[in-house]
KEKE-3310 file (N, C-alpha, C; in steps of 0.2 Angstrom, whole numbers, plus 5000, padded with zeros to 4 digits):
npx = (5174:5183:5195:5197:5212:5221:5220:5205:5195:5189:5194:5183:5171:5155:5141:5133:5145:5146:5136:5142:5149:5150:5153:5155:5156:5164:5166:5179:5185:5185:5177:5176:5163:5156:5142:5126:5111:5096:5088:5073:5066:5053:5047:5037:5042:5050:5041:5033:5041:5044:5032:5029:5038:5033:5021:5024:5031:5021:5013:5017:5013:5001:5001:4999:5003:5009:5011:5021:5031:5034:5045:5056:5064:5068:5079:5094:5106:5117:5110:5098:5080:5065:5056:5063:5068:5056:5053:5064:5062:5049:5053:5063:5053:5045:5053:5056:5044:5034:5023:5023:5023:5015:5019:5033:5040:5031:5013:5000:4990:4976:4977:4968:4953:4948:4949:4934:4923:4931:4936:4939:4942:4946:4955:4960:4977:4976:4972:4958:4959:4948:4940:4931:4936:4940:4930:4939:4951:4963:4979:4985:4984:4990:4993:4994:5001:5002:5008:5005:4994:4993:4998:5007:5010:5019:5033:5040:5030:5022:5013:5007:5005:4992:4983:4973:4955:4954:4952:4953:4964:4974:4983:4994:5000:5001:5008:5001:4991:4987:4982:4985:4978:4978:4973:4975:4975:4984:4988:4990:5000:5009:5006:5000:4984:4973:4973:4963:4954:4963:4961:4957:4962:4963:4973:4973)
npy = (5009:5022:5035:5050:5055:5060:5065:5058:5056:5069:5077:5085:5080:5073:5063:5049:5037:5027:5019:5011:5017:5030:5047:5057:5071:5072:5077:5073:5073:5072:5057:5041:5028:5011:5010:5006:4998:4998:4983:4981:4995:4997:4988:4978:4980:4990:5000:4999:5003:5016:5021:5019:5027:5040:5041:5041:5052:5061:5059:5062:5075:5074:5068:5070:5085:5080:5067:5068:5074:5064:5057:5062:5057:5046:5050:5047:5053:5066:5081:5076:5076:5075:5072:5066:5054:5048:5044:5037:5025:5021:5016:5007:4997:4993:4987:4977:4969:4974:4989:5007:5016:5027:5034:5035:5026:5013:5014:5005:4994:4985:4974:4978:4975:4964:4973:4977:4972:4972:4979:4980:4989:4990:5001:5003:5002:5004:5002:5003:5002:4997:4997:4995:5003:4995:4995:4999:5010:5015:5016:5015:5008:4995:4988:4974:4966:4952:4940:4927:4917:4924:4920:4925:4941:4953:4965:4963:4962:4973:4987:4999:5011:5018:5031:5030:5030:5035:5025:5020:5016:5020:5012:5014:5011:4998:4982:4971:4957:4944:4948:4946:4952:4959:4966:4974:4981:4992:4994:5010:5004:4998:4985:4973:4969:4955:4950:4954:4941:4933:4939:4943:4953:4956:4965:4970)
npz = (4854:4850:4851:4843:4837:4828:4810:4802:4788:4794:4808:4814:4809:4810:4814:4804:4796:4781:4786:4796:4806:4818:4820:4834:4845:4861:4880:4881:4868:4850:4844:4838:4836:4834:4824:4830:4830:4838:4842:4842:4843:4848:4855:4866:4879:4879:4875:4888:4897:4894:4895:4909:4914:4909:4915:4929:4929:4927:4937:4949:4951:4955:4967:4985:4995:5007:5004:4993:5001:5010:5002:5002:5011:5004:4997:4990:4984:4983:4980:4974:4971:4979:4970:4960:4967:4969:4954:4952:4961:4956:4943:4948:4955:4944:4935:4943:4941:4949:4954:4956:4971:4981:4993:5004:5018:5010:5010:5018:5009:5002:4988:4972:4966:4951:4935:4925:4911:4900:4883:4866:4853:4836:4824:4809:4811:4824:4841:4854:4870:4882:4899:4915:4930:4946:4961:4973:4978:4967:4961:4949:4931:4922:4905:4895:4880:4870:4859:4860:4870:4887:4901:4911:4918:4916:4915:4904:4892:4895:4888:4891:4904:4914:4920:4936:4933:4921:4912:4899:4886:4872:4858:4846:4828:4826:4821:4808:4813:4826:4842:4860:4875:4891:4907:4922:4938:4950:4967:4979:4986:4978:4973:4963:4957:4954:4936:4921:4911:4898:4882:4864:4850:4832:4820:4805)
capx = (5174:5190:5195:5201:5217:5223:5214:5201:5191:5191:5192:5178:5166:5150:5137:5136:5149:5144:5132:5145:5153:5148:5157:5153:5159:5162:5170:5185:5186:5181:5177:5172:5161:5152:5134:5122:5105:5091:5084:5066:5064:5046:5045:5031:5046:5053:5036:5029:5046:5043:5025:5029:5042:5029:5016:5027:5032:5015:5009:5020:5010:4994:5002:4996:5009:5011:5015:5027:5036:5039:5050:5063:5067:5071:5084:5101:5111:5118:5106:5093:5076:5060:5052:5068:5068:5049:5052:5069:5060:5045:5056:5065:5048:5042:5059:5055:5037:5029:5020:5025:5021:5012:5022:5040:5039:5025:5007:4998:4983:4975:4976:4962:4949:4950:4945:4928:4919:4936:4935:4947:4941:4952:4952:4966:4983:4976:4967:4957:4957:4943:4937:4929:4940:4936:4929:4944:4956:4968:4986:4987:4983:4994:4990:4999:5000:5007:5005:5001:4989:4995:4997:5011:5009:5027:5037:5042:5024:5018:5014:5006:5003:4986:4981:4967:4950:4955:4949:4955:4971:4974:4991:4994:5006:5002:5008:4996:4992:4982:4986:4982:4978:4976:4972:4976:4977:4988:4986:4995:5006:5013:5004:4995:4977:4973:4971:4956:4954:4965:4956:4962:4959:4965:4975:4973)
capy = (5016:5024:5042:5051:5059:5063:5066:5053:5059:5075:5077:5089:5075:5071:5059:5041:5034:5021:5015:5008:5021:5036:5052:5061:5074:5071:5080:5070:5075:5069:5050:5037:5022:5007:5012:5002:5001:4994:4977:4984:5001:4998:4981:4979:4980:4997:5004:4998:5006:5023:5022:5020:5033:5046:5039:5042:5060:5065:5057:5066:5081:5073:5066:5076:5087:5074:5062:5071:5076:5057:5055:5067:5051:5041:5053:5044:5055:5073:5085:5072:5079:5071:5070:5061:5048:5045:5042:5032:5020:5019:5013:5000:4993:4992:4982:4970:4966:4978:4996:5012:5017:5033:5036:5032:5020:5011:5013:4997:4994:4979:4973:4980:4969:4965:4977:4974:4973:4974:4979:4982:4992:4992:5005:5002:5001:5008:4999:5007:4997:5001:4994:4999:5001:4992:5002:5000:5014:5012:5020:5015:5003:4991:4984:4969:4963:4946:4935:4920:4918:4928:4918:4930:4948:4956:4972:4962:4963:4978:4992:5005:5012:5023:5034:5027:5035:5036:5018:5019:5016:5020:5011:5015:5010:4990:4979:4966:4950:4943:4951:4944:4957:4959:4972:4974:4987:4992:4999:5014:5002:4995:4978:4972:4965:4950:4954:4952:4936:4933:4942:4945:4957:4956:4970:4967)
capz = (4854:4848:4852:4837:4840:4822:4805:4800:4787:4798:4815:4814:4807:4815:4810:4802:4790:4778:4791:4801:4811:4820:4822:4839:4850:4869:4883:4880:4861:4845:4845:4833:4838:4830:4824:4834:4828:4842:4838:4841:4848:4849:4858:4872:4885:4879:4876:4894:4901:4893:4897:4916:4915:4909:4921:4935:4931:4928:4943:4954:4952:4958:4974:4990:4997:5012:5000:4989:5008:5011:4996:5004:5015:5000:4993:4991:4980:4984:4974:4971:4974:4981:4963:4957:4971:4968:4950:4951:4965:4953:4938:4949:4956:4936:4932:4946:4940:4954:4952:4960:4977:4982:4998:5006:5015:5008:5014:5019:5006:4999:4981:4970:4961:4942:4931:4922:4905:4895:4876:4862:4847:4831:4821:4807:4814:4831:4844:4860:4875:4887:4905:4921:4935:4952:4966:4977:4976:4962:4959:4941:4928:4916:4900:4893:4875:4867:4852:4862:4877:4892:4908:4916:4917:4917:4912:4896:4888:4896:4883:4894:4910:4914:4927:4938:4932:4914:4910:4892:4883:4864:4857:4839:4824:4828:4815:4807:4817:4831:4849:4866:4880:4899:4910:4929:4942:4955:4973:4980:4989:4972:4972:4958:4958:4948:4929:4916:4907:4893:4876:4858:4844:4826:4816:4797)
cpx = (5181:5190:5199:5207:5222:5217:5211:5196:5191:5189:5186:5171:5162:5145:5139:5141:5147:5141:5136:5149:5149:5152:5153:5158:5159:5168:5178:5189:5182:5182:5173:5170:5157:5145:5131:5115:5101:5088:5077:5065:5057:5043:5041:5036:5048:5047:5032:5035:5044:5036:5025:5034:5038:5024:5018:5029:5027:5011:5011:5016:5002:4994:5000:5004:5013:5013:5021:5033:5039:5045:5057:5067:5070:5076:5090:5106:5112:5113:5100:5087:5071:5057:5057:5068:5061:5049:5058:5065:5054:5047:5060:5060:5046:5048:5058:5049:5032:5028:5024:5021:5019:5016:5029:5040:5033:5019:5005:4990:4983:4975:4970:4959:4950:4946:4938:4926:4927:4934:4940:4942:4946:4950:4959:4971:4982:4970:4965:4955:4953:4941:4935:4935:4937:4935:4933:4948:4963:4974:4987:4984:4988:4990:4996:4996:5004:5004:5003:4998:4994:4994:5002:5011:5016:5030:5038:5036:5020:5019:5010:5003:4998:4985:4975:4962:4949:4950:4948:4962:4971:4981:4989:5000:5006:5003:5002:4997:4988:4986:4982:4982:4976:4976:4973:4977:4980:4987:4992:5001:5010:5011:4998:4990:4978:4970:4965:4958:4959:4960:4961:4958:4964:4967:4977:4979)
cpy = (5017:5031:5045:5056:5062:5062:5058:5055:5067:5074:5081:5086:5074:5067:5052:5042:5028:5016:5010:5010:5027:5040:5056:5066:5074:5076:5079:5072:5072:5060:5047:5030:5018:5010:5005:5003:4995:4989:4978:4988:5002:4992:4983:4982:4987:5002:5004:5002:5014:5026:5024:5026:5040:5046:5043:5050:5063:5065:5061:5073:5080:5069:5072:5077:5083:5070:5063:5072:5068:5055:5059:5062:5046:5044:5050:5048:5063:5076:5082:5075:5073:5067:5065:5054:5045:5042:5036:5025:5017:5014:5007:4996:4990:4986:4976:4967:4969:4984:5000:5013:5024:5037:5031:5033:5018:5012:5005:4996:4988:4979:4975:4974:4969:4969:4974:4976:4976:4974:4981:4983:4995:4996:5006:4999:5002:5003:5003:5002:5000:4995:4999:4997:4998:4997:5003:5005:5012:5018:5020:5009:5000:4988:4980:4967:4957:4944:4929:4923:4920:4925:4922:4936:4952:4962:4970:4963:4968:4984:4998:5005:5018:5025:5031:5032:5036:5030:5017:5020:5015:5018:5009:5011:5001:4987:4973:4959:4950:4945:4949:4950:4955:4965:4971:4981:4986:4996:5005:5011:4997:4988:4978:4969:4959:4953:4951:4946:4938:4935:4943:4951:4956:4964:4966:4971)
cpz = (4854:4848:4846:4839:4833:4816:4802:4796:4787:4805:4817:4813:4812:4811:4809:4797:4788:4783:4794:4806:4813:4823:4827:4843:4857:4872:4882:4872:4857:4847:4841:4837:4834:4829:4825:4832:4834:4838:4837:4846:4850:4852:4864:4878:4885:4879:4881:4898:4900:4896:4905:4918:4914:4913:4927:4936:4930:4935:4950:4957:4954:4965:4978:4992:5003:5009:4997:4996:5009:5008:4997:5008:5011:4996:4995:4988:4982:4977:4971:4975:4976:4975:4960:4961:4969:4960:4949:4956:4961:4947:4941:4951:4949:4935:4936:4945:4945:4951:4958:4966:4978:4988:5001:5013:5014:5013:5013:5014:5001:4991:4978:4966:4954:4940:4927:4915:4901:4887:4872:4855:4841:4826:4815:4810:4822:4834:4851:4865:4880:4893:4909:4926:4941:4956:4970:4975:4973:4961:4951:4938:4923:4911:4896:4885:4873:4862:4854:4868:4883:4899:4913:4914:4919:4913:4904:4891:4890:4890:4885:4901:4911:4920:4929:4937:4925:4910:4902:4889:4875:4862:4848:4835:4825:4820:4814:4811:4823:4838:4855:4870:4885:4902:4917:4933:4947:4960:4974:4985:4984:4971:4968:4960:4953:4942:4925:4912:4900:4886:4870:4854:4838:4823:4809:4795)
residu = (MET:ALA:LYS:VAL:THR:GLY:PRO:MET:MET:SER:VAL:GLU:ALA:THR:GLY:LYS:PHE:ALA:ASN:THR:MET:VAL:PHE:VAL:ARG:SER:LYS:ALA:GLY:PRO:VAL:VAL:ARG:GLN:LEU:VAL:THR:PRO:THR:ASN:PRO:LYS:SER:PRO:ALA:GLN:THR:GLY:THR:ARG:SER:MET:MET:ARG:TRP:ALA:SER:GLN:GLU:TRP:GLN:GLN:LEU:THR:SER:PRO:GLU:GLN:THR:THR:TRP:LEU:ALA:ALA:VAL:THR:LYS:PRO:GLY:GLU:SER:ALA:PHE:ASN:ALA:PHE:VAL:ARG:ALA:ALA:MET:ASN:GLU:TRP:LYS:ASN:GLY:LEU:PHE:ALA:GLN:SER:GLU:PHE:PRO:THR:VAL:THR:GLU:ALA:ALA:PRO:ALA:ILE:PRO:THR:THR:PRO:THR:ALA:THR:VAL:ASN:GLY:LYS:GLN:VAL:THR:ILE:ALA:TRP:VAL:ASP:PRO:ALA:ALA:ARG:LEU:PHE:GLY:VAL:SER:ILE:TYR:PHE:ASP:ALA:ALA:THR:ILE:THR:THR:MET:GLY:PRO:SER:ILE:ALA:VAL:ALA:VAL:ILE:ASP:ALA:GLY:VAL:GLN:LYS:ALA:ILE:ILE:SER:ASN:LEU:GLU:ALA:GLY:THR:TYR:HIS:TYR:ARG:ILE:ARG:GLY:ALA:SER:HIS:GLU:GLY:ILE:PHE:GLY:PRO:GLY:THR:ALA:ASP:ALA:THR:PHE:VAL:ILE:SER)
# end
């Protein structure tokens, strides 16, 4: 990245140039940087991370007032709120292959059982994954996709994080191919239970 100190096309320029450079304005003044295109902005890892961020932001409203209050103890930065601390912790746990926790410090709760009767219903480039939640109290459910048999369920192949009780996930804009999928629930302690058996569906 280079800071512009003199005329380069125009110091007021913004946007792309020849698909190689980007002109932007920053607090330091006009800047030119190399145009970088993400290798796959819709990869399972990116989709799953965005889904967890969305889930955590929405799930905060469903925490009880006492649960929300516990997150004040997790605040580490000036101006950070309990909500911010909860979301930050959820994303850190997700990155490390765990799930979010409802309280800080964590509650003690057994891992949930396996979700039952998983199904995949294809409609064009879209699939609806459905299941029945285990009877034990759940905090959330994660869905995993891969092109090969899934033996390890981790954030690199997670495509969706769903609230407990919803029991359905709709994933759209899928490319043609055979997809393997698995489903597993997580406790309020952030501990995953075992996943469903590896199953497949086909997008034509």
